[in-house]
N, C-alpha and C positions, 0 to 999 in steps of 0.2 A: 283905752289901755288894754282892755280885754280883747278887743278886735285885733289889736296889733300883735298880741301874743298868739292868737289863733293863726294869724297869717304866717308868723315866724315858724310855728310848729309844723304847719302844712308844707312850708318851703323846705324845712329840714327833712321831712319824710320823703319828699320827692327826690332830694339830693342823695339821700341814703339809698333809695331804690335804684337810682341811675348808676351809682357807684357799684352796687352789687352786680348789676347787669353787665357792666364793663369788665369786671373781674371774671365772671363766668365765661364771657365770650373770649377773653384772652387765654383762659386756662383750657377750655374745651371748645375749640373753634368748630362751628357747624360745618358738616360735610355737604357737598353739593352733588345731587344725583345727576344722571345723564340728561334728564329733562329740565334741568335748571332749578329744581325745587330744593329746598334746604332740608337735610336730614337732621333729626334730633341728635344732639350730642350724646356720645356713649357715656354711661355711668362709670365712675372710677372703679378700677379693679382692686380687689383685696390682695395684699402682698403675699398671702398664704394660699391663694386660689390656684388650682392646677393649671388654669388657662394662662395665668401670668408666668408660672414656672415653665410651661411649654414654650411660651413666646420668648423667654429669656434664653432657653437652650437652642432655639432656632430649628431649622429644617432637620438637622441630624436627630433630633429627639424622636421624630416620627418613624425613622428608619432603623435606629439602633435597638433592634429587638433583643439582641443578646445581652444587653445591659440589664434586662429585667429578669434573666434566668438565674437560678441559684448557682453558687460557685461550683457545686459538684457536677453540674452539666457543662461547664466550660471546658474547652479543649486545652490540654496542657501546652505550655510554651514550647517544650521540646517537640511535641507533635506539630505545632504550628511551624516551627523551623524546618522540620522534615517536609512538610507540605510545600513550603516555599522553595526548598531545594528541588523537589520533584517538579514543580512548575518551571523552574529555570532549565532543568535538563530536558524536560519534555519539549519546550520551545526550541532549544538548541538542536535537538535531534530532528524535529519536524522541519526546521529551516534547512538542515543538511539534506534531507530527502528532497525538498523542493529545489534546492540549488543544483543537485546532480540528477535531476529527473530526465533530461535530454541533453546530450546522449547519456544514457543511464550509467551511473558509476557509483551507486549508493553503497555497494558492498565494499568498494575500495576505500571510500572516504568517510563513511558514516559508522563504521563499527565501533569507534571510540565513543561516540555519543550514545550509541545503543547500549554498550556495556555499562556506561555511567547511569543510564536510565534504569536498566535492569537492577543495578546495585541498590539504588535508592528505593525502588519499588519493592525489592526483596526485604529491605530493612523495615519498610512500613507494613508490609503484609504479613511478616512473620510475628510470632509471639515473643520475640526476644525483647527483654526489658531494657529500657534506656536509663538515663539519669533519673534518680528518684523512684526506681522500680516502676516505671511507666511503660506500658505497651500501647503503641498507636494503632494497632490492628483494629480494635473495636471502634475507636472514636473516628478514624479516618476511612476505614474500609466498609464497615457494616452498620454505620449509624443511620442510614436511610436506604430506601429501596432503589434509589438511582445508582448507588455505588459508582460514583463518577470516576474515581481514580482507577478502579478496575476496568471500567469501560474504555477509558482513554488509553490505558496501557495495552489492553488486548488488541485494539485496532492497529496500533503501531507494531506490535509484536507479530500480528498476522501479516503485515506487509513484509516484514523481515523474513518470515517463514516462507511465504509464497515466492519471494525473490531467490530463495535457496542460498543465502549469503553464507551460511555455515559451511557449505561445500568449498568455498573459496578461501576459508580461513584455516589456521592451524588448530590443533586440538584445544588449546587454551582460548581460542577465539579472540586473541589480542593482536594478531598480525596476519598478513596474507600468507597463504601456503606457498610452498616452492613451485608446485604445478601452476598456480595462478601467476606467479612472478615470471616463470619461464614462458608461459603463453603470452603475456603482455609484451615481453621482449621480442618474441617471434612476430607478434602483430606489428610492433613498431618497425621491424625490418621490412615487412611487406608494404606498410604504408609509406615508408621512406622511399622504397623503390617506385611506388606509384607516383609519388611527387616528382621523382627524378625524370621520369618519362611522361610527364603529364601531357605534353603536346604531341607525342608520337605514340599512338596506341599500338601500332604494329610492333615497335621495339619494346614497348611495355609488356605486351603479351609474351614476347620471347625471353626477355631478360628477367622478368619477375616471376616466371612460371615456377622455378624451383622453390623460391621462398614461399610462394602461395601454396604450392603442393605440400610442403612440409607443415605449413600452418593448418591445412585441412587434415593431415594425418594426425597431428597433435590434438586437434579438436575431437577427432573420432576416438582417440584413446581416452581422452578425458570424459567423453560421453559414456564410454563403456565402464569406466571406473567410477562414474557418478560423482565427478568432482567439478561439475559445471554450476555456475550461478548466473543470475540474470545479466550481470556485466559482461561475462564472456559470451553468452548466447547472443546478446544484442550486438556486441562488437563483431562477432563472426558473421552474423546476418548482414550487417552493413558492409563488411569487406566483400562478401560474396556478391552483394548487389553492385558494388563498384566494379568488380572483376567481370561479371557477366553482362550487366545491363549498361553501365556507363562506358566501359572500355571495350565491350564486345569480345572478350577473351573466353577461351574454353580450355579445359585440361582433360585429355582422355584418361579415363579411369582404368586401372589394371583389371578390375573385376568385370569389365565388359567382354573380355575374351572368353572366360568360362560361360558367361551368359549367352554369347553368340553360339558357342559350341553346343550347349544344352538345347538352345532353340532349334538349331539345325537338326539335332538328333530327334527331337520331338516332331519336327516337320516330316522327316523321312520315316518315322516309325510306322505310320499307317501303311505307307507304300511297302515297307519290308514285310509287314504282317500279311497284307493281301497277296503279295508275291509268294511268300512261303506257303500260304494256304492253297494257292493255285497249284504250285508245284507238288504239294503233298497229295492233293486230290487227283491229279493226273497220274501220280505214281500208283495210287490205289486202283484206278481204272485199269491200268496196264496189268496189275497183278490179277484182277478179276477176269480179264480177257484171256489170259494164257490158259487157265484150266478149261474154259469153254472150247478153245481151239483144239486143245489136246483131246477132249472128249468127242468132239465132232469128227476129228481125224480117225480116232479109233473106231467109231461107229461106221464111218465110211469103209474102213478096211474090212470090217465084219460083213458088211453088205456085199462087198466085192467077192469075199470068200464064199458066200452062199451061192452067188451066181456062177462062180467058177466050179 
């Protein structure tokens, strides 16, 4: 009887140990390394541990640094909205510049986008208070050494300034000036004439000479008045290239006549100088000879008187 109880107790212990092993394997299955060996199962994590909290938040937890900053360092919602508007207008203006890069027509087509960008940048960079008496100047413009908004705006504003687009717009910079509109109309007349005689260059040079000459005169006046922008300069250069290089035409300029006259005068000026110098020296020689002759003749008469 005692032997039977010992066997029963031993069997029960083995069964309990086997059951516990099955439960552990099902709860924490072993991991297999690359070499086929089994890794030890990881111990259970405490629900309050930082590692479990980080795993529950996911990958965003490691990147969302702003969530750990105090509320007084957060950017105001109004300033965030202003920043969003600046980004939209910046992209729109940059796309316009690229779209009208060749042939260049940025001053004609991008002034609306540029004015909108200037407006939002002025609102951000000024100390004017918005809703809730909030100014976005410090939080968006001077919060770090990069000053990204300032750098981005200055680059595009520099392009606008170098292009001279202000010269082609009116005083309010919200539409094209009258001189620009008139030049574009004259340019279209010349280009239309070019297309009309595309296959006959001799007729083109004859029939389009008047419109091309007027276009050149208008460009010269605008250059004197400093009302040129990159659009007009590029359009005129392309038109002149078509006229002279592609079509082989030429227009005699009125100022060539004075140039030729002045050149001829400068050419004959040395001849006139040397000729006048020669004549003047000969005249002096003659004046010097006359007194000598007179003196010699009087001496001769005195000698004759003595002998007589």
